[in-house]
C-alpha positions in Angstrom: 0.2 -0.1 -0.2 1.5 3.8 -1.3 0.3 5.3 2.3 2.3 2.6 4.2 5.4 2.9 2.0 5.2 6.6 2.0 5.4 6.7 6.3 8.2 4.1 6.7 10.4 6.4 4.1 9.6 9.4 6.0 9.4 8.0 9.2 6.6 7.5 11.8 7.3 10.7 13.5 6.0 12.2 10.5 3.3 10.2 9.3 -0.2 9.7 11.1 -2.2 7.6 8.6 -5.9 8.4 8.1 -8.4 6.6 5.8 -11.3 8.8 4.1 -13.7 5.6 4.4 -13.2 5.2 7.8 -12.1 8.5 8.9 -13.7 12.5 9.4 -11.4 14.4 6.6 -12.5 17.5 8.8 -9.1 16.4 10.6 -7.4 17.4 7.7 -7.9 20.9 9.3 -5.8 19.7 12.8 -2.6 19.5 10.9 0.1 21.7 8.7 1.3 19.6 6.3 -0.7 16.6 4.7 -0.1 13.7 1.8 -3.2 12.3 0.2 -3.4 9.7 -1.9 -6.3 8.8 -4.3 -6.9 6.5 -7.0 -8.4 6.8 -10.2 -10.9 4.8 -11.0 -12.5 3.0 -14.7 -12.9 5.7 -16.6 -11.6 8.8 -15.1 -13.9 8.6 -11.8 -13.5 9.0 -8.5 -13.0 6.1 -6.2 -15.8 5.3 -4.0 -14.8 6.3 -0.7 -13.4 9.7 -2.0 -16.7 10.4 -4.1 -18.4 9.9 -0.4 -16.8 12.7 1.3 -16.0 15.0 -1.9 -19.1 17.4 -0.8 -17.8 17.4 2.4 -14.1 17.9 1.1 -15.3 21.3 -0.8 -16.3 22.6 2.8 -13.3 22.8 4.6 -10.7 25.4 5.5 -7.3 24.0 4.5 -5.7 27.9 4.4 -2.3 27.7 5.4 -2.0 24.2 5.2 0.7 22.3 2.2 -0.6 19.2 0.5 1.2 16.8 -1.2 -0.7 14.4 -3.6 -0.1 11.3 -4.9 -2.4 9.3 -7.5 -2.6 5.7 -8.7 -4.1 4.5 -11.8 -3.1 2.0 -14.8 -2.1 4.0 -18.0 -2.4 1.0 -20.2 -6.0 0.3 -19.0 -7.3 3.4 -19.2 -4.2 5.7 -21.0 -7.4 8.3 -21.8 -8.2 8.9 -18.1 -4.7 8.2 -16.2 -4.6 10.2 -12.8 -7.8 11.7 -13.5 -8.6 11.9 -9.6 -5.4 13.0 -9.1 -6.1 16.5 -11.2 -9.9 16.3 -9.4 -8.0 16.4 -6.0 -5.5 18.8 -6.9 -8.2 21.4 -7.9 -10.5 20.7 -4.6 -7.6 21.1 -2.3 -6.2 24.4 -4.1 -9.7 25.8 -4.1 -10.2 25.4 -0.6 -7.0 27.3 0.3 -4.0 24.4 0.2 -0.9 25.3 -1.0 0.3 22.1 -3.6 3.4 21.0 -3.6 5.0 17.6 -4.7 4.3 17.8 -8.4 6.2 15.3 -10.6 7.7 14.9 -14.3 5.4 13.6 -16.5 8.3 12.0 -18.6 8.8 8.3 -19.0 5.1 7.5 -18.7 2.7 6.5 -21.5 -0.6 7.7 -21.5 -3.0 9.8 -23.9 -4.5 12.1 -21.7 -4.7 13.5 -18.0 -6.6 16.0 -15.7 -3.7 15.2 -13.5 -1.2 17.5 -15.3 0.2 20.8 -15.1 -1.1 23.2 -17.3 1.9 23.0 -19.8 2.0 19.2 -19.6 5.1 18.8 -18.2 4.6 17.5 -14.7 1.9 15.8 -12.8 0.3 17.9 -9.8 1.6 14.8 -7.3 3.2 11.4 -7.9 1.9 9.1 -10.2 2.1 5.6 -9.5 0.9 2.5 -12.0 1.3 -0.5 -9.9 -0.5 -2.7 -12.7 2.2 -2.0 -15.2 4.9 -0.3 -13.4 4.9 -1.5 -9.9 9.1 -2.2 -10.2 9.8 1.4 -10.8 7.2 2.2 -7.7 10.0 2.3 -4.9 12.8 4.7 -7.0 9.9 6.9 -7.4 8.2 6.7 -3.9 12.2 7.3 -2.8 12.9 10.5 -4.9 9.3 11.7 -4.0 9.4 11.5 -0.9 13.1 13.1 -0.5 11.5 16.0 -2.1 8.1 16.6 -0.3 10.1 16.7 2.6 12.5 19.9 1.4 9.5 21.6 -0.4 7.4 21.1 3.6 10.6 22.5 5.0 11.2 19.9 7.2 14.6 18.2 5.9 
């Protein structure tokens, strides 16, 4: 699980794991730094647990919070919608005041379209993971991204 791998890399002293299916997302307001993960399902859809709390997320005040995002998707099976949910989540947290960090280069991925890209298309708005087709690249990507996020959070 990506969240646990991130916790292991950053250290348990920095990370409290929460599950949007089980925890109140209003707790996000209690943290200065957030790392949020989201999968893209089917044809660019939100995963059900995120969909269930989406309206509540839109009501949060994340002003002054710094947020890094990661997404999971299948670039071969769904190349027209790769990491779309990552883009939706980015738009939502920025709309409620968060500063987004942790952008990741789009080079080296094979997909057709994505709503998870920056406007110039050069970066994803968070770490893009493909455990279906590139699981062998995930550990290296996680290592680099976690180090980048800690620097951007100003914590290391």
